[in-house]
C-alpha positions, 0 to 999 in steps of 0.5 A: 864236555867242552862247555864244562872244560871251558867253565873249569878253565875260566874259574881257574883263571879267575880264582887267583884274583878272587883268592887275592881279593883281600890282601893288603887289608888289616894286620898283614897290610900294616905289617908289610907297610911298616916293614917297608916304610923305613927303607923308603926314605934315604934320611931314615936309612942313613940315620938308622944305619948311622946309629949302629955304626955309632954304637959300634964306635963306642963299643961296650954297653953302648953296643946294645944301649944306644940301639935299644934307646933308639928303638924304644923311643921310636916306638913311643914316637910312632904311637904319638904319630899314629895318634896325631899328637903334635911334634914340631919340626919333625923333618928338621929333627930327622935331618939333624939326626943324620948330620949329628950322627955323621959328624960323631962318626967322622970326628970319632966323638966318644960321648958318655954312653948315657948322654949318647943314648939320650941323644940317639933316643931323641932322634929315634922319637923323631924317626918313629913319629914320622913313621907313625904319622905316615901310617896308611889309614886302613893299616893295623897300628900294631902290625905297622908298628911292629913292621917299622920297628923290625926294619929299624932294628935290622938297619941298626944291626947292619950299621953295627956290622959295618962299624964293627968291621971297621973297628976290627981293621984298627988301622989308619985307613980304617979311621979315614974310611970312618971319617969319610963315611961320617963326613958323607953322612953329615953332608947328606944330612945338610942336603936333606935339611936344605931340601926341606927348607 
């Protein structure tokens, strides 16, 4: 009886390890890595949140068109990155996105929505390319792509929330807060650029 109990306890202790032996493989592995990738780099977080703040600053149809442009072209860039296509100056493009979006927020730049969407979409392609190029070799491309796009969308929504909250204040201190935040973003982008050189 004691021997049977010992075998049962031993099997119970070893069972969780056996049950988890195949985690981190296939589509789940890709999805989890994809969900985490955009938040593992400060450059990505800053730029993606700034996309939402900038969209909120412009308002109207920019509120959906600018984020959609970023996400769609991030998906295209991601596929290119996964396939190993060449894209020059990726890190420069990412750092530039932080600088330009930071300056646009700080200076309250009101670009026409179509031009803003094209510019932000170009930045999205660079960010997506970096995500795709850094996909783990054993990850599912579809799961990974869906993961990084989902996190990208959530970060943009957070930026829209921040920008919308600032817009509702509609006061001189709110404008100064946006200017300070945008300036800090631009400065962070310059630091990221300098570190990459």
